[in-house]
C-alpha positions as CSV (number, residue, x, y, z in Angstrom):
1,M,-119.2,-249.0,58.4
2,N,-119.9,-250.2,54.3
3,K,-119.6,-253.9,54.8
4,P,-116.7,-255.4,52.4
5,I,-118.3,-257.8,49.6
6,R,-115.9,-260.2,50.5
7,A,-116.4,-264.0,50.4
8,D,-113.5,-265.0,52.8
9,N,-115.4,-262.6,55.6
10,D,-118.5,-263.5,56.5
11,F,-120.6,-262.6,53.1
12,D,-120.8,-266.1,51.4
13,E,-121.4,-264.6,47.8
14,E,-121.8,-268.0,46.5
15,N,-124.9,-269.0,47.6
16,L,-127.0,-266.0,46.8
17,F,-126.3,-266.7,42.8
18,K,-124.8,-269.9,41.7
19,P,-123.9,-269.8,38.3
20,K,-125.0,-272.8,35.5
21,S,-121.9,-274.2,33.2
22,A,-120.7,-272.7,30.4
23,T,-118.6,-274.1,27.7
24,I,-115.2,-273.8,27.1
25,I,-113.9,-273.0,23.6
26,G,-110.4,-271.9,22.0
27,M,-110.0,-268.6,21.2
28,R,-107.2,-266.7,19.1
29,L,-106.9,-264.2,21.3
30,R,-105.7,-264.9,24.6
31,L,-105.5,-262.9,28.2
32,G,-103.0,-264.3,31.3
33,L,-104.5,-263.2,35.1
34,I,-101.5,-263.2,36.7
35,G,-101.1,-262.2,40.4
36,K,-100.0,-262.9,44.0
37,T,-102.3,-266.1,45.5
38,N,-105.8,-264.4,47.3
39,T,-105.7,-260.9,45.3
40,G,-108.9,-262.1,43.6
41,K,-107.5,-263.4,40.3
42,T,-110.1,-266.7,40.6
43,T,-113.2,-264.7,41.1
44,F,-112.3,-262.1,38.1
45,F,-112.1,-265.2,36.0
46,N,-115.3,-266.6,37.4
47,A,-116.9,-263.2,36.7
48,A,-116.0,-262.6,33.8
49,T,-116.3,-266.3,32.5
50,L,-119.4,-266.9,34.7
51,L,-117.5,-270.3,35.6
52,S,-116.1,-272.1,38.9
53,G,-112.8,-271.7,39.3
54,E,-112.4,-272.8,43.0
55,V,-112.2,-269.9,45.5
56,S,-109.7,-270.0,49.0
57,T,-107.2,-268.5,51.0
58,Y,-105.4,-271.0,51.2
59,P,-101.9,-270.5,48.7
60,F,-101.7,-271.9,45.1
61,T,-105.3,-273.4,45.0
62,T,-105.0,-272.4,41.6
63,K,-102.5,-275.2,40.9
64,T,-103.1,-275.7,36.8
65,P,-104.8,-272.8,34.4
66,Y,-108.1,-272.3,34.4
67,A,-109.3,-271.3,30.9
68,G,-113.0,-270.3,29.9
69,T,-114.8,-268.2,27.2
70,A,-115.1,-264.0,28.1
71,S,-115.9,-261.5,25.7
72,A,-114.6,-258.1,24.9
73,V,-117.7,-255.7,24.6
74,T,-117.9,-252.6,21.6
75,L,-120.7,-251.0,20.3
76,C,-122.1,-252.8,17.1
77,V,-122.7,-251.9,13.8
78,H,-126.1,-252.5,13.0
79,K,-127.2,-249.4,14.6
80,E,-125.6,-247.3,12.3
81,F,-127.2,-249.8,8.9
82,R,-130.4,-249.3,10.6
83,V,-130.4,-252.8,10.3
84,K,-131.2,-256.3,12.5
85,D,-127.9,-258.6,13.1
86,E,-128.2,-262.1,13.3
87,P,-124.5,-262.5,15.2
88,V,-123.2,-266.0,15.1
89,N,-119.5,-266.1,16.2
90,S,-120.4,-263.1,19.2
91,K,-123.4,-261.8,20.9
92,C,-125.2,-258.2,20.3
93,I,-127.2,-256.8,23.8
94,E,-128.5,-253.8,23.0
95,G,-126.8,-252.5,20.8
96,W,-123.5,-253.9,22.2
97,R,-121.3,-256.9,20.4
98,L,-119.3,-259.1,22.9
99,I,-116.4,-261.2,21.0
100,P,-115.4,-263.9,22.9
101,I,-111.5,-264.1,23.7
102,E,-110.0,-267.0,26.0
103,L,-109.6,-266.1,29.5
104,I,-106.7,-268.1,31.4
105,D,-106.3,-268.0,35.6
106,L,-102.8,-268.6,36.2
107,P,-101.9,-270.1,39.3
108,G,-100.5,-267.3,42.1
109,L,-96.8,-266.1,42.1
110,I,-94.7,-265.8,44.8
111,K,-91.4,-264.0,45.2
112,G,-89.2,-266.4,43.9
113,A,-91.1,-268.0,41.5
114,S,-88.5,-267.5,38.8
115,A,-86.1,-269.5,40.4
116,G,-89.0,-272.3,40.7
117,K,-91.0,-271.5,43.9
118,G,-93.7,-272.1,44.8
119,L,-95.4,-273.0,41.7
120,G,-93.8,-270.7,39.6
121,F,-92.2,-272.6,36.7
122,Q,-95.8,-274.2,35.8
123,F,-96.8,-270.4,36.0
124,L,-94.0,-269.5,33.8
125,S,-94.9,-272.1,31.4
126,H,-98.4,-271.0,31.0
127,A,-98.0,-267.6,30.9
128,A,-96.0,-267.5,27.5
129,Q,-99.7,-268.5,25.8
130,S,-100.9,-264.9,26.9
131,D,-100.8,-262.2,23.9
132,A,-101.5,-260.1,27.1
133,L,-101.5,-260.3,31.0
134,L,-103.7,-258.7,33.4
135,H,-102.0,-258.3,37.3
136,I,-104.7,-258.7,39.5
137,V,-103.2,-256.9,42.6
138,D,-105.1,-257.0,46.3
139,A,-105.8,-253.1,46.4
140,S,-106.7,-253.3,49.6
141,G,-103.6,-254.2,51.5
142,S,-105.4,-257.8,52.3
143,V,-102.6,-259.9,51.6
144,D,-98.5,-261.0,52.9
145,A,-95.5,-261.1,51.2
146,E,-96.2,-264.8,51.3
147,G,-99.7,-264.5,49.7
148,R,-101.5,-265.3,52.9
149,I,-104.7,-263.2,54.2
150,T,-103.9,-260.7,56.5
151,E,-105.6,-257.7,58.7
152,P,-106.7,-255.9,55.7
153,G,-103.9,-252.6,55.3
154,T,-101.1,-254.2,56.6
155,G,-100.3,-256.0,53.2
156,D,-98.5,-253.3,50.7
157,P,-99.8,-254.1,47.2
158,V,-97.6,-251.8,45.8
159,A,-94.5,-253.7,46.6
160,D,-96.7,-257.3,45.3
161,I,-96.9,-256.0,41.7
162,G,-93.1,-255.2,41.9
163,D,-92.3,-258.5,42.9
164,I,-93.9,-260.2,40.6
165,E,-93.2,-257.7,37.4
166,E,-89.7,-258.6,38.5
167,E,-90.2,-262.1,38.7
168,L,-91.5,-262.3,35.1
169,V,-88.0,-259.8,34.2
170,L,-86.2,-262.7,35.7
171,W,-87.9,-265.2,33.7
172,Y,-87.4,-263.4,29.8
173,L,-83.5,-262.9,31.9
174,R,-82.8,-266.3,32.6
175,L,-83.9,-267.8,28.9
176,L,-81.4,-265.2,27.2
177,Q,-78.5,-266.4,29.6
178,N,-78.9,-269.7,29.5
179,N,-79.1,-269.2,26.3
180,A,-76.2,-267.3,25.1
181,S,-74.1,-269.3,23.5
182,K,-76.9,-270.2,21.5
183,I,-77.4,-267.1,20.3
184,S,-73.8,-266.1,19.5
185,R,-73.0,-269.4,17.4
186,S,-76.2,-267.9,15.5
187,I,-74.9,-264.8,14.9
188,K,-71.3,-266.2,14.1
189,S,-73.2,-268.6,11.6
190,G,-75.0,-265.2,9.0
191,T,-78.0,-264.8,11.6
192,S,-78.5,-261.4,12.7
193,L,-78.9,-260.4,15.7
194,E,-83.1,-260.3,16.3
195,A,-83.3,-263.3,14.6
196,A,-81.1,-265.1,16.8
197,I,-82.7,-263.5,20.0
198,R,-86.6,-264.3,18.5
199,E,-85.1,-268.0,18.1
200,V,-84.4,-269.2,22.1
201,F,-87.9,-266.6,23.0
202,S,-89.7,-268.1,20.0
203,G,-92.2,-270.3,22.5
204,I,-93.6,-267.4,24.6
205,G,-94.8,-265.9,21.7
206,V,-91.7,-263.0,21.0
207,K,-91.9,-261.6,16.9
208,E,-88.7,-260.4,15.4
209,H,-90.1,-256.6,15.6
210,H,-90.2,-257.0,18.7
211,V,-86.8,-257.6,19.5
212,K,-85.8,-254.9,17.2
213,T,-87.9,-252.4,19.2
214,A,-86.3,-253.3,22.1
215,L,-83.2,-254.0,20.7
216,Q,-83.4,-250.4,20.1
217,Q,-85.0,-248.5,23.2
218,A,-82.2,-250.5,25.3
219,K,-79.8,-249.0,22.7
220,L,-78.0,-252.2,22.1
221,E,-78.7,-251.7,18.3
222,G,-74.8,-252.9,17.2
223,K,-73.0,-253.7,19.7
224,D,-72.2,-257.0,20.0
225,F,-74.0,-259.3,21.7
226,E,-71.4,-260.7,23.7
227,N,-69.9,-257.3,24.7
228,W,-73.9,-256.8,27.0
229,S,-73.3,-255.9,30.8
230,D,-75.4,-258.1,33.1
231,E,-77.1,-254.1,33.6
232,E,-78.1,-254.2,29.7
233,C,-79.5,-257.4,29.6
234,K,-81.5,-256.8,32.5
235,E,-82.8,-253.7,30.7
236,F,-83.3,-255.6,27.6
237,C,-85.4,-257.8,28.8
238,W,-87.3,-255.6,31.0
239,I,-88.3,-253.8,27.9
240,L,-89.2,-257.0,25.7
241,R,-91.0,-258.7,28.0
242,D,-93.3,-255.0,28.1
243,I,-93.8,-255.5,24.7
244,S,-94.1,-258.8,24.6
245,K,-96.7,-259.3,26.8
246,P,-98.4,-255.8,27.2
247,T,-99.9,-255.5,30.9
248,L,-102.2,-254.0,32.9
249,I,-102.6,-253.6,36.3
250,V,-106.6,-254.6,37.7
251,A,-106.3,-252.7,41.4
252,N,-109.0,-255.4,42.8
253,K,-110.8,-255.4,45.9
254,M,-111.3,-251.6,45.8
255,D,-114.6,-252.1,47.8
256,I,-112.9,-252.5,51.2
257,K,-112.2,-248.8,53.1
258,T,-108.3,-249.6,52.9
259,A,-108.0,-249.5,49.1
260,P,-108.4,-245.9,47.6
261,E,-105.4,-244.9,49.2
262,N,-103.5,-247.7,47.4
263,F,-105.1,-247.3,44.7
264,K,-103.2,-243.6,44.4
265,R,-99.9,-245.2,45.5
266,I,-100.0,-248.1,42.8
267,Q,-101.3,-244.9,40.2
268,E,-98.4,-243.1,41.5
269,A,-95.4,-246.3,41.5
270,Y,-96.0,-246.9,38.3
271,S,-97.3,-244.3,36.2
272,D,-96.2,-246.0,33.1
273,M,-99.0,-248.0,33.2
274,I,-102.6,-248.4,33.3
275,V,-104.4,-249.4,36.4
276,V,-108.0,-250.6,36.8
277,P,-109.6,-249.9,40.1
278,A,-111.8,-253.1,40.7
279,S,-114.4,-255.3,42.1
280,A,-114.1,-258.7,40.8
281,E,-116.5,-259.9,43.7
282,A,-119.6,-257.2,43.0
283,E,-119.5,-258.2,39.5
284,L,-119.7,-261.9,39.7
285,I,-122.7,-261.1,42.1
286,L,-123.9,-259.0,39.3
287,R,-123.8,-261.1,36.7
288,R,-125.6,-264.5,38.1
289,A,-127.9,-262.2,39.6
290,S,-128.1,-261.2,35.5
291,E,-128.1,-264.9,34.7
292,K,-131.3,-265.4,36.9
293,G,-133.2,-263.1,36.0
294,L,-133.4,-260.8,38.8
295,I,-131.7,-257.7,37.3
296,E,-130.8,-256.3,33.9
297,Y,-127.6,-255.5,33.7
298,I,-125.0,-255.8,31.1
299,P,-121.0,-256.5,31.5
300,G,-119.2,-253.1,31.9
301,E,-122.0,-251.0,32.2
302,E,-122.4,-248.1,34.5
303,R,-125.8,-249.5,36.2
304,F,-128.2,-252.2,36.6
305,K,-132.1,-252.7,37.2
306,V,-133.6,-254.8,39.1
307,V,-136.4,-256.8,37.2
308,N,-139.1,-257.3,40.5
309,P,-137.6,-256.3,43.9
310,N,-139.9,-258.8,45.6
311,L,-138.0,-261.8,43.9
312,L,-135.0,-261.1,46.7
313,N,-134.1,-262.1,49.8
314,E,-132.6,-259.7,52.4
315,R,-129.4,-261.2,51.9
316,Q,-129.1,-260.6,47.7
317,R,-131.4,-257.3,48.0
318,W,-128.9,-256.2,50.7
319,A,-125.7,-256.9,48.2
320,L,-127.1,-255.2,45.5
321,N,-128.0,-251.8,46.9
322,F,-124.2,-252.5,48.8
323,I,-122.9,-252.5,44.7
324,R,-124.6,-249.8,43.7
325,R,-123.6,-247.2,47.0
326,A,-120.2,-248.5,47.2
327,V,-119.5,-249.5,43.8
328,L,-121.1,-248.2,41.0
329,G,-120.9,-244.7,42.7
330,Q,-117.9,-244.8,43.3
331,F,-116.2,-246.2,40.4
332,M,-118.9,-246.2,37.8
333,R,-118.7,-249.3,37.0
334,T,-116.8,-253.0,38.8
335,G,-113.6,-253.1,36.6
336,V,-113.5,-255.7,35.6
337,Q,-115.7,-255.9,32.0
338,F,-113.3,-252.3,31.3
339,A,-109.9,-254.4,32.5
340,I,-110.5,-256.6,29.7
341,N,-111.6,-254.0,27.2
342,V,-108.2,-251.7,28.3
343,A,-106.0,-255.3,27.1
344,V,-108.1,-256.0,24.1
345,F,-108.4,-252.8,22.4
346,K,-106.0,-250.6,24.0
347,L,-102.6,-252.5,25.0
348,L,-103.4,-254.9,21.9
349,R,-104.8,-252.4,19.5
350,M,-107.2,-254.6,18.1
351,N,-109.9,-253.3,15.3
352,T,-113.2,-254.8,15.4
353,V,-114.0,-256.1,11.7
354,Y,-116.9,-257.4,10.4
355,P,-116.7,-259.5,7.1
356,V,-119.9,-260.0,4.9
357,Y,-120.7,-262.5,1.6
358,D,-123.0,-259.5,0.3
359,P,-122.2,-256.1,0.7
360,V,-125.7,-254.9,-0.1
361,K,-127.5,-257.0,2.2
362,L,-124.5,-257.2,4.8
363,S,-125.3,-261.3,5.2
364,D,-123.2,-264.1,5.1
365,K,-124.2,-266.8,2.2
366,H,-127.0,-268.0,4.4
367,G,-128.6,-264.2,4.8
368,R,-127.8,-263.9,7.8
369,V,-127.0,-260.3,8.6
370,L,-123.5,-259.4,10.2
371,P,-122.6,-262.8,11.4
372,D,-119.3,-262.6,12.3
373,V,-116.7,-259.9,13.9
374,L,-113.6,-260.4,14.2
375,L,-110.8,-259.0,16.3
376,M,-107.8,-258.2,14.1
377,P,-104.4,-256.4,15.3
378,S,-103.6,-252.6,13.9
379,G,-102.2,-252.9,10.7
380,S,-103.9,-255.4,9.4
381,T,-104.7,-255.8,5.3
382,V,-107.3,-257.6,3.8
383,R,-104.6,-260.2,3.4
384,D,-104.9,-260.7,6.8
385,L,-108.5,-260.7,7.0
386,A,-108.4,-262.9,3.7
387,R,-106.5,-265.4,5.1
388,E,-107.8,-265.1,8.4
389,I,-111.5,-266.7,7.1
390,H,-109.9,-269.2,5.4
391,T,-106.7,-269.6,3.9
392,E,-108.1,-270.7,0.4
393,L,-109.6,-266.8,-0.1
394,E,-106.0,-265.1,0.3
395,K,-104.7,-267.5,-2.4
396,G,-107.1,-266.4,-5.2
397,L,-107.7,-263.3,-3.7
398,L,-108.6,-260.0,-6.2
399,Y,-109.7,-257.4,-3.4
400,A,-112.5,-255.9,-0.9
401,I,-116.0,-254.1,-1.2
402,D,-116.5,-251.5,1.5
403,A,-120.0,-251.6,2.2
404,R,-120.5,-248.5,3.1
405,T,-119.0,-246.7,0.2
406,G,-119.3,-249.8,-1.9
407,L,-115.3,-248.9,-3.5
408,R,-113.1,-252.1,-4.4
409,L,-109.9,-251.7,-1.6
410,P,-106.7,-253.3,-2.6
411,T,-105.2,-256.1,-1.1
412,D,-102.1,-253.9,1.1
413,Y,-105.9,-252.0,2.6
414,E,-105.3,-251.2,6.1
415,L,-108.0,-252.2,8.3
416,K,-109.5,-249.8,10.4
417,D,-111.9,-250.6,13.1
418,R,-116.1,-251.1,11.9
419,D,-115.2,-252.1,9.4
420,V,-117.5,-254.0,6.9
421,L,-115.8,-255.9,3.8
422,S,-116.9,-258.3,1.2
423,I,-113.6,-259.9,0.7
424,V,-113.7,-261.0,-3.4
425,S,-111.1,-263.7,-4.2
426,A,-110.7,-266.1,-7.8
427,T,-110.6,-269.3,-5.3
428,R,-114.7,-268.0,-3.7
429,S,-116.0,-265.0,-4.9
430,R,-116.4,-262.3,-1.4
431,G,-116.1,-265.4,0.8
């Protein structure tokens, strides 16, 4: 029988490949890790960032959020242009651009969190800072309803997901109901329904277009807010939560034999959500081994290469062979990097854009080729890009130059993925 890769069993990966320190930097794009305690959130976080959050079998080990730098990985444009790039704000490894994003490991949730049970209030306040959420669930069923470690297969990951999703919706619902009188007063003073609701939810990143879409889908457009039923309020909050905090499910601990059957159950129960199979612990081992120069591994790749088998001790060799056979051989990838990529490029619909100063040499003012890549939301324009680079560029914005065609692009040109553009401004030429 295959031995599961679990730190809480008799396999201690902590001493296999110890991490170096990493610098935490602030990023515009934030992904939050949510889920019950002991589902592997912190292991996922450690694997994606190579930091060392505390891993324990005790509930509420993560009492405060950890923030670290992870990466969204995409194919770099430098091969298309047949140039050697010189990344500044990102990395390029064998043709793959690693774009920094911020990953937040949030305290584990339990049922009743929206009413303050456990670390509920603390969790919800920090979840509000996230652009999208990765819901980590123990697919092996090794966690009970209270977030305690139990025998694999005895826990119910489908119910666990439902509990957390319900708590998030109740969080939105309480905000709506507790501010109902405020919303009504705003409407009576002439404020639109969309704007009045948006004002209540603005602190958790809800935009007016989120509210508008939720009203449409809930069929509440034009209905007097004071006449909304309790069921309509909850339905609206379900939709608004889903729109404003898009979420995918990470079915973790797929290396344990009880996980595959539960994975099918999760897919069936949450067919409207993206479900990614994963082994966070396998990814952590691979990244630490790569950092130590023991293997060659690009995050998210389907394979790794042992640099020198003689450098591995028996336990390291066993761990890597197990990962190659039981994780990569079964699921093609560990799922950690794939989940991040899906969140960034599918849930948040981000495009990669390469701003340059010289559209011919593809360089900045210092001559560095393709130095930067930015993540821009779908629908962003040249004006949005100029603002993202520097506010002064936007003030005098004239047009952009497409490095591929040499054509001038108007300020309202909608950016496409992998665009390479030079911004031309009266305040700073091609900044």
